[in-house]
Backbone as XML, in Angstrom:
<?xml version="1.0"?>
<chain id="A" units="angstrom">
  <residue number="1" name="GLU">
    <atom name="N" x="71.807" y="-7.027" z="36.259"/>
    <atom name="CA" x="70.522" y="-7.665" z="36.058"/>
    <atom name="C" x="69.805" y="-7.738" z="37.396"/>
  </residue>
  <residue number="2" name="MET">
    <atom name="N" x="68.545" y="-7.331" z="37.394"/>
    <atom name="CA" x="67.743" y="-7.365" z="38.611"/>
    <atom name="C" x="66.512" y="-8.215" z="38.366"/>
  </residue>
  <residue number="3" name="LYS">
    <atom name="N" x="66.296" y="-9.188" z="39.219"/>
    <atom name="CA" x="65.127" y="-10.047" z="39.087"/>
    <atom name="C" x="64.032" y="-9.531" z="40.007"/>
  </residue>
  <residue number="4" name="ILE">
    <atom name="N" x="62.822" y="-9.507" z="39.490"/>
    <atom name="CA" x="61.665" y="-9.096" z="40.274"/>
    <atom name="C" x="60.738" y="-10.298" z="40.349"/>
  </residue>
  <residue number="5" name="TRP">
    <atom name="N" x="60.485" y="-10.769" z="41.556"/>
    <atom name="CA" x="59.632" y="-11.938" z="41.752"/>
    <atom name="C" x="58.197" y="-11.484" z="41.984"/>
  </residue>
  <residue number="6" name="ILE">
    <atom name="N" x="57.289" y="-12.054" z="41.225"/>
    <atom name="CA" x="55.875" y="-11.720" z="41.353"/>
    <atom name="C" x="55.120" y="-12.984" z="41.727"/>
  </residue>
  <residue number="7" name="LYS">
    <atom name="N" x="54.326" y="-12.890" z="42.783"/>
    <atom name="CA" x="53.565" y="-14.027" z="43.295"/>
    <atom name="C" x="52.082" y="-13.792" z="43.031"/>
  </residue>
  <residue number="8" name="TRP">
    <atom name="N" x="51.406" y="-14.806" z="42.519"/>
    <atom name="CA" x="49.967" y="-14.719" z="42.256"/>
    <atom name="C" x="49.239" y="-14.979" z="43.553"/>
  </residue>
  <residue number="9" name="GLU">
    <atom name="N" x="48.483" y="-13.997" z="44.045"/>
    <atom name="CA" x="47.746" y="-14.138" z="45.297"/>
    <atom name="C" x="46.577" y="-15.097" z="45.118"/>
  </residue>
  <residue number="10" name="GLU">
    <atom name="N" x="46.206" y="-15.784" z="46.204"/>
    <atom name="CA" x="45.129" y="-16.776" z="46.151"/>
    <atom name="C" x="43.775" y="-16.158" z="45.817"/>
  </residue>
  <residue number="11" name="ASN">
    <atom name="N" x="43.502" y="-14.981" z="46.345"/>
    <atom name="CA" x="42.199" y="-14.344" z="46.136"/>
    <atom name="C" x="42.270" y="-13.254" z="45.065"/>
  </residue>
  <residue number="12" name="CYS">
    <atom name="N" x="43.012" y="-13.502" z="44.006"/>
    <atom name="CA" x="43.156" y="-12.551" z="42.908"/>
    <atom name="C" x="41.809" y="-12.389" z="42.205"/>
  </residue>
  <residue number="13" name="LYS">
    <atom name="N" x="41.399" y="-11.144" z="41.981"/>
    <atom name="CA" x="40.082" y="-10.868" z="41.399"/>
    <atom name="C" x="40.215" y="-10.071" z="40.113"/>
  </residue>
  <residue number="14" name="ASP">
    <atom name="N" x="39.138" y="-10.064" z="39.334"/>
    <atom name="CA" x="39.073" y="-9.217" z="38.145"/>
    <atom name="C" x="38.684" y="-7.811" z="38.591"/>
  </residue>
  <residue number="15" name="TRP">
    <atom name="N" x="39.431" y="-6.826" z="38.142"/>
    <atom name="CA" x="39.159" y="-5.428" z="38.432"/>
    <atom name="C" x="38.694" y="-4.747" z="37.159"/>
  </residue>
  <residue number="16" name="VAL">
    <atom name="N" x="38.102" y="-3.569" z="37.301"/>
    <atom name="CA" x="37.656" y="-2.770" z="36.168"/>
    <atom name="C" x="38.254" y="-1.378" z="36.315"/>
  </residue>
  <residue number="17" name="MET">
    <atom name="N" x="38.640" y="-0.787" z="35.187"/>
    <atom name="CA" x="39.212" y="0.555" z="35.190"/>
    <atom name="C" x="38.173" y="1.529" z="34.614"/>
  </residue>
  <residue number="18" name="TYR">
    <atom name="N" x="38.105" y="2.719" z="35.187"/>
    <atom name="CA" x="37.226" y="3.779" z="34.690"/>
    <atom name="C" x="38.095" y="4.867" z="34.086"/>
  </residue>
  <residue number="19" name="GLU">
    <atom name="N" x="37.795" y="5.221" z="32.829"/>
    <atom name="CA" x="38.561" y="6.260" z="32.140"/>
    <atom name="C" x="37.647" y="7.446" z="31.886"/>
  </residue>
  <residue number="20" name="LEU">
    <atom name="N" x="38.048" y="8.600" z="32.426"/>
    <atom name="CA" x="37.276" y="9.829" z="32.280"/>
    <atom name="C" x="38.095" y="10.847" z="31.511"/>
  </residue>
  <residue number="21" name="GLN">
    <atom name="N" x="37.442" y="11.654" z="30.713"/>
    <atom name="CA" x="38.099" y="12.760" z="30.019"/>
    <atom name="C" x="37.922" y="14.005" z="30.879"/>
  </residue>
  <residue number="22" name="GLY">
    <atom name="N" x="38.956" y="14.800" z="30.993"/>
    <atom name="CA" x="38.852" y="16.011" z="31.797"/>
    <atom name="C" x="39.459" y="15.809" z="33.164"/>
  </residue>
  <residue number="23" name="ALA">
    <atom name="N" x="39.051" y="16.605" z="34.127"/>
    <atom name="CA" x="39.623" y="16.557" z="35.466"/>
    <atom name="C" x="38.518" y="16.611" z="36.513"/>
  </residue>
  <residue number="24" name="LEU">
    <atom name="N" x="38.735" y="15.902" z="37.610"/>
    <atom name="CA" x="37.853" y="15.993" z="38.766"/>
    <atom name="C" x="38.528" y="16.919" z="39.768"/>
  </residue>
  <residue number="25" name="GLU">
    <atom name="N" x="37.843" y="17.970" z="40.168"/>
    <atom name="CA" x="38.400" y="18.889" z="41.151"/>
    <atom name="C" x="37.802" y="18.557" z="42.507"/>
  </residue>
  <residue number="26" name="ILE">
    <atom name="N" x="38.668" y="18.054" z="43.392"/>
    <atom name="CA" x="38.225" y="17.619" z="44.713"/>
    <atom name="C" x="39.096" y="18.310" z="45.751"/>
  </residue>
  <residue number="27" name="THR">
    <atom name="N" x="38.453" y="18.889" z="46.757"/>
    <atom name="CA" x="39.204" y="19.487" z="47.853"/>
    <atom name="C" x="39.172" y="18.516" z="49.032"/>
  </residue>
  <residue number="28" name="GLY">
    <atom name="N" x="40.290" y="18.380" z="49.705"/>
    <atom name="CA" x="40.363" y="17.481" z="50.849"/>
    <atom name="C" x="40.851" y="16.099" z="50.439"/>
  </residue>
  <residue number="29" name="SER">
    <atom name="N" x="40.632" y="15.153" z="51.316"/>
    <atom name="CA" x="41.132" y="13.789" z="51.142"/>
    <atom name="C" x="40.200" y="12.963" z="50.258"/>
  </residue>
  <residue number="30" name="LEU">
    <atom name="N" x="40.781" y="12.045" z="49.494"/>
    <atom name="CA" x="39.995" y="11.121" z="48.680"/>
    <atom name="C" x="39.614" y="9.865" z="49.446"/>
  </residue>
  <residue number="31" name="ASP">
    <atom name="N" x="40.184" y="9.663" z="50.620"/>
    <atom name="CA" x="39.959" y="8.457" z="51.401"/>
    <atom name="C" x="38.490" y="8.326" z="51.798"/>
  </residue>
  <residue number="32" name="GLY">
    <atom name="N" x="37.820" y="7.310" z="51.294"/>
    <atom name="CA" x="36.422" y="7.062" z="51.624"/>
    <atom name="C" x="35.434" y="7.992" z="50.941"/>
  </residue>
  <residue number="33" name="LEU">
    <atom name="N" x="35.888" y="8.773" z="49.976"/>
    <atom name="CA" x="35.036" y="9.743" z="49.295"/>
    <atom name="C" x="34.228" y="9.071" z="48.198"/>
  </residue>
  <residue number="34" name="LEU">
    <atom name="N" x="32.928" y="9.297" z="48.178"/>
    <atom name="CA" x="32.067" y="8.809" z="47.097"/>
    <atom name="C" x="32.109" y="9.828" z="45.973"/>
  </residue>
  <residue number="35" name="ILE">
    <atom name="N" x="32.658" y="9.429" z="44.838"/>
    <atom name="CA" x="32.799" y="10.358" z="43.708"/>
    <atom name="C" x="31.518" y="10.406" z="42.891"/>
  </residue>
  <residue number="36" name="GLY">
    <atom name="N" x="30.885" y="9.263" z="42.673"/>
    <atom name="CA" x="29.663" y="9.231" z="41.887"/>
    <atom name="C" x="29.026" y="7.852" z="41.919"/>
  </residue>
  <residue number="37" name="ASN">
    <atom name="N" x="27.943" y="7.693" z="41.181"/>
    <atom name="CA" x="27.232" y="6.421" z="41.088"/>
    <atom name="C" x="27.245" y="5.926" z="39.650"/>
  </residue>
  <residue number="38" name="VAL">
    <atom name="N" x="27.448" y="4.631" z="39.481"/>
    <atom name="CA" x="27.415" y="4.018" z="38.156"/>
    <atom name="C" x="26.241" y="3.057" z="38.113"/>
  </residue>
  <residue number="39" name="VAL">
    <atom name="N" x="25.392" y="3.221" z="37.104"/>
    <atom name="CA" x="24.295" y="2.285" z="36.824"/>
    <atom name="C" x="24.415" y="1.887" z="35.355"/>
  </residue>
  <residue number="40" name="PHE">
    <atom name="N" x="23.780" y="0.802" z="34.993"/>
    <atom name="CA" x="23.815" y="0.330" z="33.613"/>
    <atom name="C" x="22.425" y="0.474" z="33.007"/>
  </residue>
  <residue number="41" name="ASN">
    <atom name="N" x="22.374" y="1.105" z="31.821"/>
    <atom name="CA" x="21.079" y="1.315" z="31.157"/>
    <atom name="C" x="20.599" y="0.030" z="30.495"/>
  </residue>
  <residue number="42" name="SER">
    <atom name="N" x="19.477" y="0.089" z="29.815"/>
    <atom name="CA" x="18.866" y="-1.107" z="29.220"/>
    <atom name="C" x="19.737" y="-1.752" z="28.140"/>
  </residue>
  <residue number="43" name="SER">
    <atom name="N" x="20.609" y="-0.977" z="27.500"/>
    <atom name="CA" x="21.496" y="-1.544" z="26.479"/>
    <atom name="C" x="22.805" y="-2.063" z="27.076"/>
  </residue>
  <residue number="44" name="GLY">
    <atom name="N" x="22.977" y="-1.977" z="28.398"/>
    <atom name="CA" x="24.156" y="-2.508" z="29.064"/>
    <atom name="C" x="25.312" y="-1.538" z="29.165"/>
  </residue>
  <residue number="45" name="ASN">
    <atom name="N" x="25.119" y="-0.292" z="28.755"/>
    <atom name="CA" x="26.179" y="0.709" z="28.841"/>
    <atom name="C" x="26.161" y="1.391" z="30.207"/>
  </residue>
  <residue number="46" name="PRO">
    <atom name="N" x="27.334" y="1.757" z="30.728"/>
    <atom name="CA" x="27.383" y="2.410" z="32.035"/>
    <atom name="C" x="26.976" y="3.881" z="31.946"/>
  </residue>
  <residue number="47" name="VAL">
    <atom name="N" x="26.291" y="4.343" z="32.980"/>
    <atom name="CA" x="25.917" y="5.751" z="33.116"/>
    <atom name="C" x="26.448" y="6.210" z="34.463"/>
  </residue>
  <residue number="48" name="LEU">
    <atom name="N" x="27.358" y="7.188" z="34.436"/>
    <atom name="CA" x="28.011" y="7.699" z="35.637"/>
    <atom name="C" x="27.395" y="9.037" z="36.003"/>
  </residue>
  <residue number="49" name="THR">
    <atom name="N" x="26.936" y="9.148" z="37.250"/>
    <atom name="CA" x="26.380" y="10.403" z="37.759"/>
    <atom name="C" x="27.314" y="10.950" z="38.821"/>
  </residue>
  <residue number="50" name="ILE">
    <atom name="N" x="27.840" y="12.163" z="38.561"/>
    <atom name="CA" x="28.702" y="12.860" z="39.508"/>
    <atom name="C" x="28.033" y="14.183" z="39.823"/>
  </residue>
  <residue number="51" name="GLY">
    <atom name="N" x="27.519" y="14.304" z="41.031"/>
    <atom name="CA" x="26.806" y="15.528" z="41.419"/>
    <atom name="C" x="25.593" y="15.734" z="40.531"/>
  </residue>
  <residue number="52" name="THR">
    <atom name="N" x="25.566" y="16.854" z="39.790"/>
    <atom name="CA" x="24.442" y="17.147" z="38.888"/>
    <atom name="C" x="24.821" y="16.899" z="37.431"/>
  </residue>
  <residue number="53" name="ASN">
    <atom name="N" x="25.858" y="16.115" z="37.184"/>
    <atom name="CA" x="26.295" y="15.788" z="35.821"/>
    <atom name="C" x="26.184" y="14.290" z="35.572"/>
  </residue>
  <residue number="54" name="GLN">
    <atom name="N" x="25.806" y="13.967" z="34.350"/>
    <atom name="CA" x="25.647" y="12.562" z="33.976"/>
    <atom name="C" x="26.448" y="12.277" z="32.708"/>
  </residue>
  <residue number="55" name="LEU">
    <atom name="N" x="27.222" y="11.184" z="32.736"/>
    <atom name="CA" x="28.043" y="10.800" z="31.589"/>
    <atom name="C" x="27.655" y="9.401" z="31.140"/>
  </residue>
  <residue number="56" name="GLU">
    <atom name="N" x="27.574" y="9.208" z="29.830"/>
    <atom name="CA" x="27.304" y="7.884" z="29.276"/>
    <atom name="C" x="28.603" y="7.318" z="28.734"/>
  </residue>
  <residue number="57" name="GLY">
    <atom name="N" x="28.831" y="6.036" z="28.982"/>
    <atom name="CA" x="30.069" y="5.413" z="28.555"/>
    <atom name="C" x="29.831" y="4.101" z="27.852"/>
  </residue>
  <residue number="58" name="LYS">
    <atom name="N" x="30.949" y="3.385" z="27.634"/>
    <atom name="CA" x="30.867" y="2.061" z="27.017"/>
    <atom name="C" x="31.966" y="1.181" z="27.594"/>
  </residue>
  <residue number="59" name="LYS">
    <atom name="N" x="31.747" y="-0.130" z="27.529"/>
    <atom name="CA" x="32.713" y="-1.106" z="28.006"/>
    <atom name="C" x="33.674" y="-1.438" z="26.872"/>
  </residue>
  <residue number="60" name="VAL">
    <atom name="N" x="34.980" y="-1.359" z="27.152"/>
    <atom name="CA" x="36.011" y="-1.598" z="26.140"/>
    <atom name="C" x="36.984" y="-2.647" z="26.688"/>
  </residue>
  <residue number="61" name="ALA">
    <atom name="N" x="37.274" y="-3.667" z="25.873"/>
    <atom name="CA" x="38.265" y="-4.666" z="26.267"/>
    <atom name="C" x="39.665" y="-4.101" z="26.052"/>
  </residue>
  <residue number="62" name="LEU">
    <atom name="N" x="40.556" y="-4.311" z="26.997"/>
    <atom name="CA" x="41.935" y="-3.859" z="26.863"/>
    <atom name="C" x="42.695" y="-4.794" z="25.917"/>
  </residue>
  <residue number="63" name="LYS">
    <atom name="N" x="43.606" y="-4.251" z="25.133"/>
    <atom name="CA" x="44.418" y="-5.074" z="24.233"/>
    <atom name="C" x="45.298" y="-6.030" z="25.017"/>
  </residue>
  <residue number="64" name="LYS">
    <atom name="N" x="45.882" y="-5.518" z="26.106"/>
    <atom name="CA" x="46.703" y="-6.338" z="26.994"/>
    <atom name="C" x="46.186" y="-6.153" z="28.413"/>
  </residue>
  <residue number="65" name="PRO">
    <atom name="N" x="45.962" y="-7.240" z="29.152"/>
    <atom name="CA" x="45.511" y="-7.093" z="30.540"/>
    <atom name="C" x="46.564" y="-6.409" z="31.392"/>
  </residue>
  <residue number="66" name="LEU">
    <atom name="N" x="46.117" y="-5.696" z="32.416"/>
    <atom name="CA" x="47.003" y="-5.021" z="33.363"/>
    <atom name="C" x="46.963" y="-5.765" z="34.695"/>
  </residue>
  <residue number="67" name="ALA">
    <atom name="N" x="48.111" y="-5.929" z="35.330"/>
    <atom name="CA" x="48.183" y="-6.561" z="36.647"/>
    <atom name="C" x="48.148" y="-5.478" z="37.719"/>
  </residue>
  <residue number="68" name="VAL">
    <atom name="N" x="47.355" y="-5.701" z="38.754"/>
    <atom name="CA" x="47.327" y="-4.825" z="39.916"/>
    <atom name="C" x="48.184" y="-5.518" z="40.966"/>
  </residue>
  <residue number="69" name="ILE">
    <atom name="N" x="49.290" y="-4.871" z="41.350"/>
    <atom name="CA" x="50.230" y="-5.523" z="42.257"/>
    <atom name="C" x="50.342" y="-4.773" z="43.570"/>
  </residue>
  <residue number="70" name="LYS">
    <atom name="N" x="50.710" y="-5.521" z="44.606"/>
    <atom name="CA" x="50.910" y="-4.952" z="45.932"/>
    <atom name="C" x="52.335" y="-5.271" z="46.367"/>
  </residue>
  <residue number="71" name="LYS">
    <atom name="N" x="53.042" y="-4.248" z="46.824"/>
    <atom name="CA" x="54.431" y="-4.398" z="47.233"/>
    <atom name="C" x="54.480" y="-4.828" z="48.697"/>
  </residue>
  <residue number="72" name="LYS">
    <atom name="N" x="55.319" y="-5.849" z="48.994"/>
    <atom name="CA" x="55.477" y="-6.351" z="50.357"/>
    <atom name="C" x="56.951" y="-6.384" z="50.701"/>
  </residue>
  <residue number="73" name="LYS">
    <atom name="N" x="57.280" y="-6.050" z="51.933"/>
    <atom name="CA" x="58.653" y="-6.164" z="52.429"/>
    <atom name="C" x="58.786" y="-7.494" z="53.165"/>
  </residue>
  <residue number="74" name="ILE">
    <atom name="N" x="59.869" y="-8.200" z="52.899"/>
    <atom name="CA" x="60.142" y="-9.470" z="53.564"/>
    <atom name="C" x="61.411" y="-9.276" z="54.375"/>
  </residue>
  <residue number="75" name="SER">
    <atom name="N" x="61.393" y="-9.653" z="55.656"/>
    <atom name="CA" x="62.557" y="-9.412" z="56.510"/>
    <atom name="C" x="63.174" y="-10.712" z="57.021"/>
  </residue>
  <residue number="76" name="ASP">
    <atom name="N" x="63.051" y="-11.779" z="56.268"/>
    <atom name="CA" x="63.650" y="-13.055" z="56.663"/>
    <atom name="C" x="65.065" y="-13.154" z="56.132"/>
  </residue>
  <residue number="77" name="ILE">
    <atom name="N" x="65.867" y="-14.001" z="56.769"/>
    <atom name="CA" x="67.168" y="-14.378" z="56.237"/>
    <atom name="C" x="67.036" y="-15.811" z="55.780"/>
  </residue>
  <residue number="78" name="THR">
    <atom name="N" x="67.378" y="-16.070" z="54.546"/>
    <atom name="CA" x="67.240" y="-17.401" z="53.976"/>
    <atom name="C" x="68.624" y="-18.005" z="53.793"/>
  </residue>
  <residue number="79" name="PRO">
    <atom name="N" x="69.126" y="-18.721" z="54.806"/>
    <atom name="CA" x="70.458" y="-19.291" z="54.668"/>
    <atom name="C" x="70.445" y="-20.540" z="53.813"/>
  </residue>
  <residue number="80" name="SER">
    <atom name="N" x="71.572" y="-20.823" z="53.175"/>
    <atom name="CA" x="71.750" y="-22.076" z="52.464"/>
    <atom name="C" x="72.316" y="-23.074" z="53.452"/>
  </residue>
  <residue number="81" name="LEU">
    <atom name="N" x="71.670" y="-24.203" z="53.594"/>
    <atom name="CA" x="72.144" y="-25.222" z="54.519"/>
    <atom name="C" x="73.013" y="-26.220" z="53.790"/>
  </residue>
  <residue number="82" name="SER">
    <atom name="N" x="74.185" y="-26.489" z="54.338"/>
    <atom name="CA" x="75.026" y="-27.547" z="53.798"/>
    <atom name="C" x="75.368" y="-28.458" z="54.962"/>
  </residue>
  <residue number="83" name="SER">
    <atom name="N" x="74.366" y="-29.136" z="55.453"/>
    <atom name="CA" x="74.505" y="-29.907" z="56.669"/>
    <atom name="C" x="74.524" y="-31.393" z="56.373"/>
  </residue>
  <residue number="84" name="SER">
    <atom name="N" x="75.467" y="-32.077" z="56.984"/>
    <atom name="CA" x="75.470" y="-33.535" z="56.909"/>
    <atom name="C" x="75.052" y="-34.089" z="58.252"/>
  </residue>
  <residue number="85" name="SER">
    <atom name="N" x="74.761" y="-33.211" z="59.204"/>
    <atom name="CA" x="74.360" y="-33.613" z="60.544"/>
    <atom name="C" x="72.902" y="-34.025" z="60.534"/>
  </residue>
  <residue number="86" name="SER">
    <atom name="N" x="72.529" y="-34.919" z="61.436"/>
    <atom name="CA" x="71.138" y="-35.346" z="61.531"/>
    <atom name="C" x="70.356" y="-34.484" z="62.506"/>
  </residue>
  <residue number="87" name="SER">
    <atom name="N" x="70.989" y="-33.472" z="63.068"/>
    <atom name="CA" x="70.334" y="-32.587" z="64.015"/>
    <atom name="C" x="69.293" y="-31.727" z="63.297"/>
  </residue>
  <residue number="88" name="PRO">
    <atom name="N" x="68.071" y="-31.622" z="63.850"/>
    <atom name="CA" x="67.042" y="-30.799" z="63.198"/>
    <atom name="C" x="67.339" y="-29.314" z="63.275"/>
  </residue>
  <residue number="89" name="LEU">
    <atom name="N" x="68.147" y="-28.883" z="64.250"/>
    <atom name="CA" x="68.483" y="-27.474" z="64.375"/>
    <atom name="C" x="69.905" y="-27.245" z="63.884"/>
  </residue>
  <residue number="90" name="PRO">
    <atom name="N" x="70.105" y="-26.318" z="62.958"/>
    <atom name="CA" x="71.455" y="-26.083" z="62.456"/>
    <atom name="C" x="72.315" y="-25.386" z="63.495"/>
  </residue>
  <residue number="91" name="SER">
    <atom name="N" x="73.538" y="-25.791" z="63.610"/>
    <atom name="CA" x="74.484" y="-25.106" z="64.478"/>
    <atom name="C" x="75.320" y="-24.173" z="63.614"/>
  </residue>
  <residue number="92" name="SER">
    <atom name="N" x="76.117" y="-23.327" z="64.239"/>
    <atom name="CA" x="76.905" y="-22.371" z="63.473"/>
    <atom name="C" x="77.965" y="-23.065" z="62.629"/>
  </residue>
  <residue number="93" name="SER">
    <atom name="N" x="78.357" y="-24.277" z="63.003"/>
    <atom name="CA" x="79.393" y="-24.966" z="62.243"/>
    <atom name="C" x="78.861" y="-25.627" z="60.976"/>
  </residue>
  <residue number="94" name="ASN">
    <atom name="N" x="77.562" y="-25.918" z="60.925"/>
    <atom name="CA" x="77.049" y="-26.569" z="59.717"/>
    <atom name="C" x="76.152" y="-25.665" z="58.880"/>
  </residue>
  <residue number="95" name="LEU">
    <atom name="N" x="76.210" y="-24.356" z="59.110"/>
    <atom name="CA" x="75.472" y="-23.391" z="58.293"/>
    <atom name="C" x="76.438" y="-22.691" z="57.355"/>
  </residue>
  <residue number="96" name="GLU">
    <atom name="N" x="76.073" y="-22.612" z="56.117"/>
    <atom name="CA" x="76.898" y="-21.889" z="55.155"/>
    <atom name="C" x="76.006" y="-20.860" z="54.487"/>
  </residue>
  <residue number="97" name="TYR">
    <atom name="N" x="76.343" y="-19.583" z="54.612"/>
    <atom name="CA" x="75.527" y="-18.527" z="54.038"/>
    <atom name="C" x="76.012" y="-18.193" z="52.637"/>
  </residue>
  <residue number="98" name="ASP">
    <atom name="N" x="75.074" y="-18.169" z="51.732"/>
    <atom name="CA" x="75.365" y="-17.768" z="50.360"/>
    <atom name="C" x="75.214" y="-16.250" z="50.320"/>
  </residue>
  <residue number="99" name="ASP">
    <atom name="N" x="76.190" y="-15.525" z="49.820"/>
    <atom name="CA" x="76.136" y="-14.067" z="49.854"/>
    <atom name="C" x="75.548" y="-13.459" z="48.585"/>
  </residue>
  <residue number="100" name="THR">
    <atom name="N" x="74.788" y="-14.228" z="47.798"/>
    <atom name="CA" x="74.132" y="-13.663" z="46.631"/>
    <atom name="C" x="72.914" y="-12.873" z="47.080"/>
  </residue>
  <residue number="101" name="PRO">
    <atom name="N" x="72.516" y="-11.851" z="46.337"/>
    <atom name="CA" x="71.399" y="-11.000" z="46.741"/>
    <atom name="C" x="70.080" y="-11.743" z="46.942"/>
  </residue>
  <residue number="102" name="LYS">
    <atom name="N" x="69.878" y="-12.867" z="46.279"/>
    <atom name="CA" x="68.601" y="-13.568" z="46.413"/>
    <atom name="C" x="68.429" y="-14.209" z="47.781"/>
  </residue>
  <residue number="103" name="ASP">
    <atom name="N" x="69.512" y="-14.437" z="48.511"/>
    <atom name="CA" x="69.416" y="-15.102" z="49.796"/>
    <atom name="C" x="69.507" y="-14.159" z="50.985"/>
  </residue>
  <residue number="104" name="ILE">
    <atom name="N" x="69.756" y="-12.900" z="50.755"/>
    <atom name="CA" x="69.895" y="-11.952" z="51.850"/>
    <atom name="C" x="68.711" y="-11.003" z="51.807"/>
  </residue>
  <residue number="105" name="SER">
    <atom name="N" x="68.031" y="-10.885" z="52.941"/>
    <atom name="CA" x="66.882" y="-10.021" z="53.043"/>
    <atom name="C" x="67.232" y="-8.872" z="53.954"/>
  </residue>
  <residue number="106" name="PRO">
    <atom name="N" x="66.555" y="-7.801" z="54.117"/>
    <atom name="CA" x="65.193" y="-7.599" z="53.687"/>
    <atom name="C" x="65.060" y="-7.497" z="52.174"/>
  </residue>
  <residue number="107" name="ALA">
    <atom name="N" x="63.996" y="-8.054" z="51.677"/>
    <atom name="CA" x="63.748" y="-8.070" z="50.242"/>
    <atom name="C" x="62.354" y="-7.547" z="49.976"/>
  </residue>
  <residue number="108" name="THR">
    <atom name="N" x="62.054" y="-7.394" z="48.727"/>
    <atom name="CA" x="60.737" y="-6.939" z="48.316"/>
    <atom name="C" x="60.096" y="-8.000" z="47.462"/>
  </residue>
  <residue number="109" name="GLU">
    <atom name="N" x="58.831" y="-8.257" z="47.722"/>
    <atom name="CA" x="58.068" y="-9.213" z="46.933"/>
    <atom name="C" x="56.836" y="-8.490" z="46.412"/>
  </residue>
  <residue number="110" name="TYR">
    <atom name="N" x="56.442" y="-8.802" z="45.213"/>
    <atom name="CA" x="55.250" y="-8.208" z="44.621"/>
    <atom name="C" x="54.210" y="-9.296" z="44.439"/>
  </residue>
  <residue number="111" name="GLY">
    <atom name="N" x="52.991" y="-9.042" z="44.894"/>
    <atom name="CA" x="51.906" y="-9.996" z="44.752"/>
    <atom name="C" x="50.833" y="-9.441" z="43.834"/>
  </residue>
  <residue number="112" name="VAL">
    <atom name="N" x="50.343" y="-10.268" z="42.917"/>
    <atom name="CA" x="49.261" y="-9.861" z="42.011"/>
    <atom name="C" x="47.949" y="-10.024" z="42.764"/>
  </residue>
  <residue number="113" name="VAL">
    <atom name="N" x="47.245" y="-8.918" z="42.986"/>
    <atom name="CA" x="45.980" y="-8.951" z="43.711"/>
    <atom name="C" x="44.778" y="-8.788" z="42.788"/>
  </residue>
  <residue number="114" name="GLY">
    <atom name="N" x="45.016" y="-8.390" z="41.548"/>
    <atom name="CA" x="43.917" y="-8.224" z="40.611"/>
    <atom name="C" x="44.410" y="-8.121" z="39.183"/>
  </residue>
  <residue number="115" name="VAL">
    <atom name="N" x="43.488" y="-8.339" z="38.256"/>
    <atom name="CA" x="43.789" y="-8.233" z="36.835"/>
    <atom name="C" x="42.704" y="-7.375" z="36.192"/>
  </residue>
  <residue number="116" name="VAL">
    <atom name="N" x="43.118" y="-6.365" z="35.404"/>
    <atom name="CA" x="42.175" y="-5.493" z="34.695"/>
    <atom name="C" x="42.128" y="-5.953" z="33.246"/>
  </residue>
  <residue number="117" name="ARG">
    <atom name="N" x="40.953" y="-6.409" z="32.795"/>
    <atom name="CA" x="40.790" y="-6.866" z="31.420"/>
    <atom name="C" x="39.870" y="-5.950" z="30.611"/>
  </residue>
  <residue number="118" name="HIS">
    <atom name="N" x="39.061" y="-5.140" z="31.308"/>
    <atom name="CA" x="38.109" y="-4.228" z="30.660"/>
    <atom name="C" x="38.187" y="-2.861" z="31.317"/>
  </residue>
  <residue number="119" name="LYS">
    <atom name="N" x="37.746" y="-1.874" z="30.561"/>
    <atom name="CA" x="37.613" y="-0.532" z="31.131"/>
    <atom name="C" x="36.275" y="0.045" z="30.687"/>
  </residue>
  <residue number="120" name="TYR">
    <atom name="N" x="35.760" y="0.954" z="31.513"/>
    <atom name="CA" x="34.574" y="1.710" z="31.156"/>
    <atom name="C" x="35.059" y="3.094" z="30.756"/>
  </residue>
  <residue number="121" name="GLU">
    <atom name="N" x="34.792" y="3.447" z="29.517"/>
    <atom name="CA" x="35.309" y="4.671" z="28.920"/>
    <atom name="C" x="34.186" y="5.699" z="28.816"/>
  </residue>
  <residue number="122" name="PHE">
    <atom name="N" x="34.416" y="6.886" z="29.363"/>
    <atom name="CA" x="33.446" y="7.974" z="29.319"/>
    <atom name="C" x="34.074" y="9.123" z="28.534"/>
  </residue>
  <residue number="123" name="LYS">
    <atom name="N" x="33.729" y="9.220" z="27.237"/>
    <atom name="CA" x="34.331" y="10.232" z="26.357"/>
    <atom name="C" x="33.422" y="11.434" z="26.114"/>
  </residue>
  <residue number="124" name="SER">
    <atom name="N" x="32.132" y="11.236" z="26.232"/>
    <atom name="CA" x="31.199" y="12.305" z="25.882"/>
    <atom name="C" x="31.167" y="13.394" z="26.956"/>
  </residue>
  <residue number="125" name="ARG">
    <atom name="N" x="30.691" y="14.555" z="26.566"/>
    <atom name="CA" x="30.535" y="15.660" z="27.500"/>
    <atom name="C" x="29.397" y="15.355" z="28.462"/>
  </residue>
  <residue number="126" name="PRO">
    <atom name="N" x="29.485" y="15.804" z="29.684"/>
    <atom name="CA" x="28.426" y="15.520" z="30.654"/>
    <atom name="C" x="27.129" y="16.259" z="30.330"/>
  </residue>
  <residue number="127" name="LYS">
    <atom name="N" x="26.025" y="15.596" z="30.657"/>
    <atom name="CA" x="24.706" y="16.206" z="30.506"/>
    <atom name="C" x="24.242" y="16.642" z="31.901"/>
  </residue>
  <residue number="128" name="PRO">
    <atom name="N" x="23.667" y="17.824" z="31.994"/>
    <atom name="CA" x="23.169" y="18.250" z="33.318"/>
    <atom name="C" x="21.912" y="17.467" z="33.722"/>
  </residue>
  <residue number="129" name="VAL">
    <atom name="N" x="21.862" y="17.091" z="34.996"/>
    <atom name="CA" x="20.700" y="16.398" z="35.552"/>
    <atom name="C" x="19.943" y="17.410" z="36.397"/>
  </residue>
  <residue number="130" name="ILE">
    <atom name="N" x="18.678" y="17.588" z="36.079"/>
    <atom name="CA" x="17.876" y="18.583" z="36.806"/>
    <atom name="C" x="16.894" y="17.884" z="37.712"/>
  </residue>
</chain>
């Protein structure tokens, strides 16, 4: 049995997912790349413009929300103290280490940084923009 601890981050935000049909062919790195622009028309539906193509979509609620998590490494040692001494600093004689996996690090912690509750779905074929 393996336990996975998930921590809710303080600045957790609502995220949105974009679902496209087909494939985007991009050469080079995606880092900092502007793929397209999304605007909302008068009826509140999203319109995505990629280059000279325009796609119309709709907002869809997800049946189950998705958590966006970030993996963190923790390198602390968490000893179990069994001290009857009044000394604020533990000495080697009054420290007892528990050898269970939960008390020995390095460990991994997962933090929830966002929640996806809706997606914008673009199913139709693109229209050329002239």
